[in-house]
Structure formats: C-alpha cells, structure tokens
C-alpha positions in Angstrom: 143.2 162.8 134.8 146.9 163.0 135.4 147.5 159.6 133.7 145.6 160.7 130.6 147.7 161.6 127.5 148.2 165.2 126.5 145.9 165.8 123.5 145.7 169.6 122.8 144.4 169.3 119.2 142.1 166.3 119.9 140.6 168.3 122.7 139.3 170.7 120.1 137.4 168.0 118.3 133.9 167.2 119.6 132.5 166.1 116.2 134.1 165.1 112.9 133.3 168.5 111.3 135.8 170.1 113.7 138.6 168.3 111.9 138.1 170.5 108.8 139.7 173.4 110.7 143.1 171.7 110.7 146.0 171.7 108.2 147.3 168.4 106.9 150.2 168.6 109.3 147.9 169.2 112.2 145.8 166.2 111.2 148.9 164.1 111.5 149.2 165.3 115.1 145.5 164.7 115.7 146.1 161.1 114.6 149.0 160.7 117.0 146.9 162.1 119.9 144.0 159.8 118.8 146.2 156.8 119.0 147.4 157.8 122.5 143.8 158.3 123.7 142.7 154.9 122.3 145.6 153.1 124.1 144.7 155.0 127.3 141.0 154.1 127.1 141.5 150.4 126.3 144.0 150.1 129.1 141.1 151.0 131.5 138.3 148.9 129.8 140.1 146.1 128.0 138.8 145.3 124.5 139.9 145.1 120.9 143.1 147.2 120.7 145.2 146.2 117.7 142.6 146.7 115.0 141.8 150.2 116.1 145.5 151.2 116.3 145.9 150.0 112.7 143.3 152.5 111.4 144.0 155.6 113.4 145.3 157.6 110.4 142.6 156.2 108.1 139.9 157.1 110.6 141.2 160.6 111.0 141.5 161.1 107.2 138.1 159.7 106.4 136.3 161.9 109.0 138.4 164.9 107.8 137.6 164.4 104.1 134.0 163.1 104.2 130.9 164.7 105.8 129.7 162.2 108.4 127.0 161.3 109.5 125.6 162.3 106.1 128.3 160.3 104.5 128.1 156.7 105.8 131.4 155.1 107.0 130.7 151.4 107.5 133.3 149.5 109.5 133.4 145.8 108.7 133.1 143.7 111.9 133.6 146.8 114.1 136.6 145.7 116.1 138.5 148.8 114.8 135.8 151.4 115.7 137.2 152.8 118.9 139.1 155.7 117.3 136.0 156.4 115.2 133.9 156.6 118.4 136.3 159.0 120.0 136.0 161.4 117.0 132.2 161.0 116.8 130.8 162.7 120.0 131.5 159.7 122.3 135.0 160.6 123.7 133.4 161.4 127.1 132.1 157.8 127.4 135.0 156.0 125.8 136.1 154.6 129.1 132.8 152.7 129.4 133.5 150.5 126.4 132.0 147.0 126.7 130.7 147.7 130.2 127.2 147.5 131.5 125.2 150.6 130.3 128.4 151.7 128.4 129.5 152.0 124.8 129.3 148.9 122.7 132.6 147.4 121.5 131.2 147.4 118.0 129.3 149.9 115.8 125.7 150.1 116.8 122.9 152.0 115.1 121.0 152.7 118.3 124.1 154.3 119.9 124.9 157.0 117.4 123.9 158.4 114.0 127.7 158.1 113.2 127.2 154.3 113.2 124.9 153.9 110.2 125.1 150.1 110.2 125.8 147.9 113.2 128.3 145.1 112.9 130.2 142.5 114.9 130.3 139.7 112.4 132.5 140.1 109.4 132.1 140.7 105.7 128.8 142.6 105.7 130.1 146.2 105.0 130.2 146.1 101.1 126.6 144.8 101.0 125.5 147.5 103.4 127.4 150.3 101.6 125.8 149.2 98.3 122.4 149.3 100.0 122.9 152.9 101.2 124.2 153.9 97.7 121.1 152.5 96.0 118.8 154.0 98.6 120.5 157.4 98.0 119.9 157.2 94.3 116.3 156.1 94.7 115.5 159.1 96.9 115.7 157.3 100.3 115.5 159.6 103.4 117.4 159.4 106.7 117.5 162.0 109.5 121.2 162.8 108.7 120.8 162.7 104.9 122.3 160.2 102.4 125.7 161.0 100.9 128.6 158.7 100.0 128.8 155.2 101.4 132.3 154.0 102.4 132.9 150.4 103.4 136.2 149.7 105.3 136.9 146.0 105.1 139.9 144.0 106.3 141.8 141.5 104.2 140.6 138.7 106.5 137.0 139.7 106.1 137.5 140.0 102.3 138.0 136.2 102.2 134.3 135.6 103.0 132.0 134.8 100.1 129.6 137.5 101.1 132.1 140.3 100.3 132.5 139.0 96.7 128.8 138.6 96.3 128.4 142.3 97.2 131.3 143.3 94.9 129.9 141.4 92.0 126.5 143.1 92.5 128.1 146.5 93.0 130.2 146.2 89.8 127.0 145.3 87.9 125.0 148.2 89.3 127.8 150.7 88.7 126.7 152.9 91.6 129.1 155.4 93.2 130.5 153.4 96.1 133.8 153.5 97.9 135.4 150.3 99.3 138.6 150.6 101.3 140.5 147.3 101.6 142.3 147.6 104.9 145.1 145.2 104.3 147.1 144.4 107.4 147.9 140.8 106.7 146.4 140.0 110.0 142.9 139.1 111.0 142.5 137.5 114.4 144.5 134.6 113.2 147.1 134.7 110.4 145.0 135.0 107.2 144.8 131.9 105.1 144.0 131.3 101.5 144.8 132.3 97.9 143.4 135.9 98.3 145.8 136.6 101.1 148.7 135.4 98.9 147.4 137.5 96.0 147.3 140.6 98.2 150.8 139.9 99.5 152.1 139.6 96.0 150.7 142.9 95.0 153.1 144.7 97.3 156.0 142.3 97.6 156.7 142.1 93.8 158.0 145.7 93.9 159.9 147.4 96.8 157.4 149.1 99.0 159.4 152.2 99.3 159.2 152.6 95.5 155.4 152.3 95.8 155.3 155.0 98.4 157.3 157.3 96.3 155.2 156.6 93.2 152.0 157.1 95.2 153.2 160.5 96.4 154.2 161.5 92.9 150.9 160.3 91.4 148.5 161.8 94.0 150.2 165.2 93.7 148.8 165.3 90.1 145.3 164.3 91.0 143.7 167.3 92.8 144.4 169.5 89.8 141.6 170.2 87.3 142.3 166.7 86.1 141.4 167.0 82.3 144.7 166.3 80.5 146.4 164.8 83.6 143.5 162.4 84.3 144.6 159.6 82.0 148.2 159.9 83.0 147.4 159.8 86.7 145.1 156.8 86.3 147.7 154.8 84.3 150.4 155.7 86.9 148.2 154.4 89.7 147.4 151.3 87.8 151.1 150.8 87.2 151.7 150.9 90.9 148.9 148.4 91.5 150.5 145.6 89.5 147.6 143.4 90.3 144.5 145.5 90.5 143.0 143.7 87.5 141.3 141.2 89.9 139.1 143.9 91.4 138.7 145.7 88.0 137.3 142.5 86.5 134.6 142.8 89.2 133.8 146.3 87.9 135.7 148.4 90.5 138.3 151.1 89.7 141.3 150.2 91.7 143.8 152.5 93.4 146.7 151.2 95.5 148.3 150.0 97.4 149.0 153.0 99.5 150.5 153.4 102.9 147.6 153.6 105.4 149.8 155.3 108.0 150.9 158.1 105.7 148.6 161.1 105.8 150.4 162.6 102.7 149.0 159.6 100.7 145.7 159.1 102.4 144.4 162.7 102.3 145.0 163.4 98.6 143.7 160.1 97.5 140.5 160.3 99.6 139.9 163.9 98.5 140.3 163.0 94.8 138.0 160.0 95.1 135.4 162.2 96.8 135.7 164.8 94.1 135.9 162.5 91.1 134.5 159.0 91.7 131.5 158.0 89.5 131.1 154.2 89.9 132.5 151.7 92.4 136.1 152.2 93.5 138.4 150.2 95.6 141.3 151.8 97.5 143.8 149.3 98.7 145.4 150.6 101.9 148.3 148.8 103.7 148.3 149.1 107.5 149.8 147.4 110.6 147.6 146.0 113.2 148.7 147.4 116.6 150.6 150.2 114.9 152.3 152.7 117.3 152.1 150.7 120.5 155.1 148.3 120.9 153.5 145.7 123.1 150.7 145.3 120.6 153.0 145.3 117.6 155.1 142.5 119.2 152.2 140.3 120.3 151.4 137.3 118.2 147.8 138.5 117.6 149.0 142.2 117.4 146.9 143.0 120.5 143.6 141.9 118.9 141.8 141.5 122.3 143.3 142.5 125.6 142.2 142.6 129.2 142.9 145.8 131.1 146.6 146.6 131.0 149.4 148.9 132.1 150.0 151.4 129.3 153.8 151.6 130.0 154.6 147.9 130.0 151.5 146.5 128.2 151.2 143.9 130.9 147.6 142.7 131.1 145.7 142.6 134.4 144.1 139.2 134.2 142.5 137.6 137.2 144.2 134.3 138.2 142.3 131.3 136.8 140.7 128.9 139.3 139.8 126.3 136.8 140.7 125.5 133.2 138.5 127.2 130.5 136.0 125.1 128.7 137.8 126.0 125.4 141.1 124.6 126.6 139.4 121.4 128.0 137.9 120.9 124.6 141.2 121.5 122.8 143.2 119.1 125.0 140.5 116.4 124.9 140.2 116.5 121.1 144.0 116.2 120.8 143.9 113.2 123.1 141.1 111.6 121.1 142.9 112.3 117.8 145.9 110.5 119.2 143.8 107.4 119.5 142.0 107.8 116.1 143.8 109.0 113.0 140.5 109.7 111.2 139.7 112.6 113.5 140.2 116.0 111.8 139.3 119.5 112.9 137.8 122.5 111.0 137.5 126.1 112.1 136.7 129.4 110.5 139.5 131.8 111.3 139.3 131.1 115.0 142.0 128.5 115.8 142.9 130.2 119.1 139.4 131.1 120.1 138.1 127.5 119.7 141.2 125.9 121.3 142.2 124.2 118.0 145.6 125.9 118.1 146.6 123.0 120.3 145.3 120.5 117.7 147.1 122.4 114.9 150.4 122.2 116.7 150.1 118.5 117.3 148.4 117.4 114.0 148.9 120.2 111.4 147.9 118.1 108.4 144.6 117.2 110.1 143.6 120.8 111.1 141.9 123.1 108.6 141.4 126.8 109.1 139.1 127.8 106.2 139.2 131.5 106.9 136.1 133.6 107.6 133.9 131.2 105.6 131.5 129.3 107.9 129.3 128.2 105.0 132.2 126.6 103.2 133.6 125.2 106.5 130.4 123.3 107.3 130.0 121.8 103.8 133.8 121.0 103.7 133.3 119.1 107.0 130.3 117.4 105.5 132.3 116.1 102.6 135.2 115.1 104.9 132.6 112.9 106.8 131.3 111.5 103.5 134.9 110.7 102.7 135.3 108.6 105.7 136.9 111.0 108.1 135.6 112.1 111.5 135.4 115.9 111.3 135.0 118.2 114.4 133.6 121.5 113.1 134.5 124.0 115.9 132.7 127.3 115.7 131.2 129.8 118.1 127.5 129.5 118.4 127.0 133.0 117.0 129.2 132.3 113.9 127.7 128.9 113.2 124.4 130.8 112.5 126.1 131.9 109.3 126.4 128.3 108.1 122.9 127.2 109.0 121.7 126.4 105.5 124.7 124.2 105.1 124.0 122.5 108.5 120.5 121.7 107.2 121.1 120.9 103.6 124.6 119.5 103.4 124.9 117.8 106.8 121.5 116.9 108.4 119.5 115.9 105.3 122.5 113.6 104.2 122.8 112.3 107.8 126.5 112.9 107.7 128.4 112.5 111.0 129.8 116.0 111.4 130.7 116.7 115.0 129.8 120.4 115.9 131.8 121.8 118.8 129.8 124.9 119.7 131.9 127.3 121.8 130.6 130.6 123.4 127.2 129.0 124.2 124.9 131.2 126.2 125.6 134.8 127.2 129.2 135.9 126.8 129.6 139.2 128.6 131.4 142.3 127.1 130.8 141.5 123.5 127.1 141.7 124.0 124.2 140.5 121.9 126.1 140.0 118.7 128.3 137.3 120.1 125.8 135.6 122.4 125.1 131.9 121.8 121.4 132.2 122.3 119.8 130.2 119.4 121.8 127.1 118.7 119.7 124.8 120.9 116.6 125.8 119.0 118.1 125.9 115.5 119.8 122.5 115.9 117.2 120.6 118.0 114.5 121.0 115.3 116.6 119.1 112.7 115.7 115.4 112.2 118.5 113.0 113.2 120.6 115.7 114.9 122.0 114.8 118.4 122.3 117.9 120.6 124.2 117.9 123.9 125.2 120.5 126.5 128.0 120.1 129.0 127.1 120.9 132.6 130.7 121.2 133.6 134.2 120.6 132.2 134.2 116.9 133.0 130.9 116.5 131.1 132.5 118.3 128.2 135.3 115.6 128.1 132.6 112.9 128.0 130.8 114.7 125.2 133.9 115.0 123.0 134.4 111.3 123.5 130.7 110.6 122.7 130.9 112.7 119.5 134.1 111.0 118.4 132.4 107.6 118.7 129.1 108.7 117.1 128.9 107.7 113.4 125.1 107.5 112.9 124.6 111.1 111.9 125.4 114.7 113.0 126.0 115.5 116.6 126.6 118.7 118.4 127.8 119.7 121.9 127.7 123.2 123.4 129.8 124.8 126.1 130.2 128.4 127.4 133.0 130.9 127.3 135.2 131.2 130.4 136.3 128.9 133.2 134.8 125.6 134.2 133.4 125.1 137.7 136.5 123.4 139.1 135.4 119.7 139.1 137.9 116.9 139.0 138.7 115.9 135.4 138.8 112.2 134.4 141.8 110.7 132.8 139.7 110.2 129.7 136.2 111.1 128.6 133.7 108.3 128.6 131.2 107.6 125.8 127.7 108.5 127.0 124.6 106.6 126.0 122.8 108.8 123.4 119.7 110.4 124.8 120.2 109.6 128.5 120.4 112.2 131.3 121.4 111.7 134.9 119.9 112.4 138.4 122.1 114.7 140.5 120.0 114.7 143.6 116.7 113.1 144.7 114.1 115.2 146.4 110.4 115.8 146.5 107.6 118.1 145.3 109.6 119.9 142.5 112.1 118.6 139.9 114.7 121.0 138.4 115.8 119.7 134.9 118.9 121.5 133.8 120.4 121.5 130.3 123.9 122.9 130.3 126.0 125.0 132.7 123.2 126.6 134.6 123.4 123.3 136.7 125.8 125.1 139.1 123.2 127.8 139.7 120.5 125.2 140.0 122.5 123.5 142.8 123.0 126.8 144.6 119.2 127.5 144.4 118.5 124.0 145.7 120.8 124.6 148.8 118.8 127.8 149.6 115.5 126.0 149.1 116.6 123.1 151.3 117.2 125.6 154.1 113.5 126.6 153.6 112.4 123.0 153.9 112.0 122.3 150.2 114.5 119.7 148.7 114.1 119.6 145.0 115.1 116.7 142.7 117.9 117.9 140.3 118.5 116.2 137.0 121.0 117.0 134.2 119.4 116.4 130.9 122.7 116.2 128.9 120.6 115.8 125.7 118.1 118.1 124.1 117.8 115.8 121.1 116.9 113.0 121.5 115.2 113.7 124.9 115.5 111.2 127.7 111.8 110.3 127.7 111.9 107.9 130.6 113.7 110.4 132.8 111.4 113.3 132.0 108.1 111.3 132.3 109.4 109.8 135.6 110.1 113.3 137.0 106.7 114.5 135.8 104.9 111.5 137.4 106.6 111.9 140.8 106.6 115.7 141.4 104.0 118.4 141.7 106.1 120.7 139.5 108.8 120.4 136.8 111.0 123.3 135.8 113.5 123.2 132.9 116.5 125.6 132.8 118.6 126.3 129.8 121.0 129.0 128.5 119.1 129.5 125.2 116.2 131.2 123.6 112.6 130.1 123.5 112.0 127.2 121.2 114.8 125.1 122.5 115.1 122.3 125.1 112.1 123.4 127.2 109.9 123.6 124.2 110.8 120.0 123.3 110.1 118.9 126.8 106.7 120.6 126.7 105.9 118.9 123.4 106.7 115.5 124.9 104.6 116.2 128.1 101.7 117.4 125.9 101.9 114.4 123.6 101.9 112.0 126.5 98.9 113.7 128.2 100.9 114.7 131.3 99.3 118.1 131.6 95.9 116.6 131.7 96.8 115.3 135.2 97.7 118.7 136.5 101.5 118.9 136.4 102.8 122.4 137.0 105.4 123.0 134.3 107.7 126.0 133.8 110.5 126.6 131.3 113.3 129.1 132.2 114.9 130.4 129.0 116.6 133.5 127.8 114.0 136.3 127.5 112.7 137.5 124.1 115.1 140.5 123.9 118.7 141.1 122.9 120.6 141.6 126.1 123.2 144.4 126.0 126.8 143.8 127.2 127.6 143.5 130.9 129.3 140.8 132.9 127.9 137.4 132.3 126.4 137.4 135.9 124.7 140.7 135.2 123.4 139.5 131.9 122.0 136.3 133.5 120.4 138.5 136.1 118.6 140.4 133.3 117.7 137.0 131.9 116.3 135.9 135.2 118.4 132.8 135.4 120.7 133.1 138.4 120.4 131.0 141.5 118.2 133.6 143.3 115.8 133.7 140.4 115.6 130.0 140.1 114.8 129.8 143.8 112.1 132.4 143.4 110.6 130.5 140.5 110.3 127.3 142.5 108.7 129.2 145.5 106.3 130.9 143.1 105.3 127.6 141.3 104.8 125.9 144.6 102.8 128.8 146.0 105.2 129.4 148.8 105.3 133.1 149.8 108.7 134.8 150.1 108.9 136.6 153.4 110.3 140.0 153.0 113.5 138.9 151.4 115.5 141.2 149.1 116.2 139.6 145.8 119.3 140.3 143.8 
C-alpha cells in the first residue's frame, strides 16, 4: 500500500451519494485525489489512461450534482470511464482492470447499475440517452429508477453520423436530455474534418481567458430564482458561444464552451441545467486529454493506451518484441506496394496508427485518407475510389468494419468493386474483451457473392496477401490478421501474388487431416507434434482462402483421411460451415467421413490474455490434440489437460 497515493477525501467516498457531503473546494480536492488514484491504478494494469485523466473534474462534478444510478450517465466509447468506476463502488477492484475475471476497460451493464449502457465503440451515447429519456416519459421501469439521461461524447466521436442522427431526432422530440460535448481536440488520432475545425473556431476566435471570465460571471447569475435574470443569463452564455447556432439549429439549447477542469464553472452550470432544463441541452466542455500527468500530456496520443508503467517517469514496461507485429508488416508491405503502383490508396477510420497506415501517411500523404470515426462513409468512399480507377485498401479493425457492413454489401459487393479490405484485430484480442474481438468477419464476408476472403497464417503469408490484393481487380477482396506479434518466420523481400482460391499442404500424414484457416496454424503444428509422439501423424493444410474454397484440396483431404477437422479464429457460420456445405453437396458424408469444425463458441468471451481466451474457446494446441484423439476414438490416458 505504501506506493498508493494519499487520498483522505476519496477514502470517504464509497458511492457517488457520498460526494454530496463535500463543499465545492473539497470536491476540487476529491478530483485531484481521483486523478492520482487513476494514474496509480493504470500504472499497475495498463489501459486507457489519457481519456480518463481528461474527465476527472467532469466525472466528479457529474456524480456530485446528479443522482446516479437513478440518473443515467452514458460515457461514449467508455475509454474514459476509469475515474467513474472508482467513484461507483468499484475502487476496491480497480487494479483488476482489463484482466481475467476483473473489471472491464469499458462500461458494462452486467458489471454495475452505474453503467446503464455498455459501450466500447463510439458515437452511441446520444441515441442511448434519448432512449432512456423517452422510456422515462413513457413510464418505463428499471431497478434504480429513471431520472435524467446525460450523454458524455467526445469531439472525435461527434464526427460520426450516428451522433447527428440522434441529435436530429432528439431535437424533434424535445425531450429533456443533456449532452456534454467533451472537446479535447484529440481522439485516438488527431481529429479530422470540418466539425473539428468548427469546434476549434468556437474557442479560438476569442481569447480563452476572456471566455473563462465570462463564464464565471454568467454562471454566478444562474442559480438565483432566475425570473428576471434568465433572459440576460441566456444571452450572456450565447454571446460566449459565438458559434452555438449549429447545435441550436438541431433543436438543442447550447451552453459553452466552458473549462472542463474548472470546478467553479462545471458545478454551477451542471446544477443550473439540472434545475432548469426542459428540452435537449448541449454543454460544450473543453478538456485536455492526459491532464495532470506530464508523461501523458507530452505523449503524441496523450497517453491514450499504455502498458503498465512507472508512475514517476511514465516509462512503460513493455516486453521485448521477438517478431514484428502483423500490423507493422501490413503497413510496411503496403508502403512498398504503393511505391510500385501509384494507383494504390489507403483509407482508415480514425485509426492510422492502430492499422499501421501511419507509415503510409508519412510516405504518401496525398494518397492516405483518415475519414474520422465514420466506417460507413469510409467503405463507400473506398468503393467510389475503386470505381474511379484507384486501388483502395480499406484498413479497419474487424470489430469496427461491422459498422460499415451495409456499405460492404450494397456499395462494394453488389457493384463488384475491387476494394481491398485489410482486416486487423482478427480473432480474440485480449484485454479489450468481447467488444473488440474480431469474431464475425469470416462469416459476414464469406457469404457475399464475388467476395474473396483470405486469412494469413503468419507474417510472411500476410505479405503475400497484400500483394495478392493489390493485383486483384476482379472484385472485392479481404484479408484478415490478428493483433500482436507474428510467429517469427523469415520474411521474403517481396510478397508474391497467390493463386486465388488455392491453399497449401504444410505436412503430409495419415488418418486425420487438419485444415487451418488463419493464425491457429502455429497451434495446429504444436498439436501435431504431440500427436506424432503418440503415433498419429496428421496431414496439415493451410486453406489460405475461405472464399472461394480450394475444392480440389478439400475433396482430396476428405477422400484420403478418416477424419477432417477445420480450425478457424471466427464464429460459427464461417470457413468451417462453407467446407461442410461443399462436403455435403459433393456427397462426401455419405461415405462416412468424420468431420469436425473448431470455431469460436457461441458466447461472448470476457477479457483475459489471448491465450486464456483461446483456452475458453477450446482452440489451443492441447484442445486441438484432444479433438483429434476424440474423433479417432483414441483414449487419453490419465493426462491433465490445460
């Protein structure tokens, strides 16, 4: 305990209601202690640091003014919810963040009544807050009751269309609803687009210190009985805003911008809004991501996501890398391909670093497009780039590409446009848990006519698949690869173009064939070594393609083995289902083939290490070995299984 910060006032807070005992000056101290506790906790667990530090004062003020969990605070995305968790009866578990059986790194309904709506993707909070507001007014019932709904949304998240769809609807319905625009000029990547410029102008066209002074003067009027002063106060706040008309045209009363680190501004404004708001209201709050912790403030991403770190120096404790990450291999390979073909362009949705496209952007800035948090737009934009004669690589995480699925179907696949989908974070991803797992892309892409779907078994295969996608102009093509390091294979000088729909034999054996799709191949090979020691040498094949299938390879494996087992890092309905369909159509099962498909189980798997998550999924080497023995009817002799 000696390395824990000194937090005498925070120690008196076990639930948000305890904040109501404090004076405003004491609440400022609570916020300082909450920041220290957040830094201390994340230094132990790793996680999303910068976003939480930016909303410490706002979190404290919201919980001090409103009555949670009856009042619903809905944090957009949820990266910034660690201080919220500390104040809401979870401080004793805060050092289990993102660990197996620990607290989620995001808001999660099943974890706490103080998390009324789970999130880990952006731009959902206003829709959710409006839903709670309408439910309240229609007599909806929850165990905690239904009071106010407060959405806290960042300027990066506000760039997504869904946020404006919700605001448009809220303005029409005129329900009492509070939206706090947490404007820190910094999502994961520097924000892009006209909205970001608009918000910047709101507070750069007048000196910010004048705005602070004006805000203090204005809010001092507001808590009074209001009558005569109401109009004056409203006009004063509007005068400060200088640009609030944009939100007011959508039907929102606009207050701001105010300093999100100044409790003397936050508390009176929130109290007034709570006491007086009738319809939808937007409070524009300016914050700094990473606020109050120098290493985060000085980092390029403001400490967005960190490994475990030393609190004093900020130095992160990262394990040395044994092999390049799949993401970096993709980024470097695409840069090399773009050097040979000036029609190659890249599109990402607010994740240039996460997808490795930062390398591409540095080398070819005019050919790299960060469309902000707008996957639907990004996919259709890429479709039209392809229609216009370019070769777009649309690089998105599997879990985020889900948000653009209608566009993948309607704008890309139906029109047979050669968009190249680079799908990062395929499979189970570890500490971010179910919300970020890439579980469904094999299934949701492989059922589309004309779509080519590949999965890299290792980092060299990824290089081949980037080259294959660059050369493929006959229609859409996708390739998937996981988070983290490769397996350490030698990399070729240059990726080679693969024959579409052709897999490869890794090892020839007898009795059972193991047909792997993706990076479980390394686990399949480990399982095969253990089986060989037991006198069973399986045939191992790497499918490479889920669509189109390598019919000849699959039918040959089926004809020459007692059993065929497919292994993939995806949900039911993917590669294995397509193989089963082929075998059924060809009458193979009529001849007695034993067939099994190893897929992710029909559950959402909670966060843990990837190895632990795959153990839950039953897809590590030991479980692959056990599956083979079971299918072949070979008893396991008193062995302990992991």
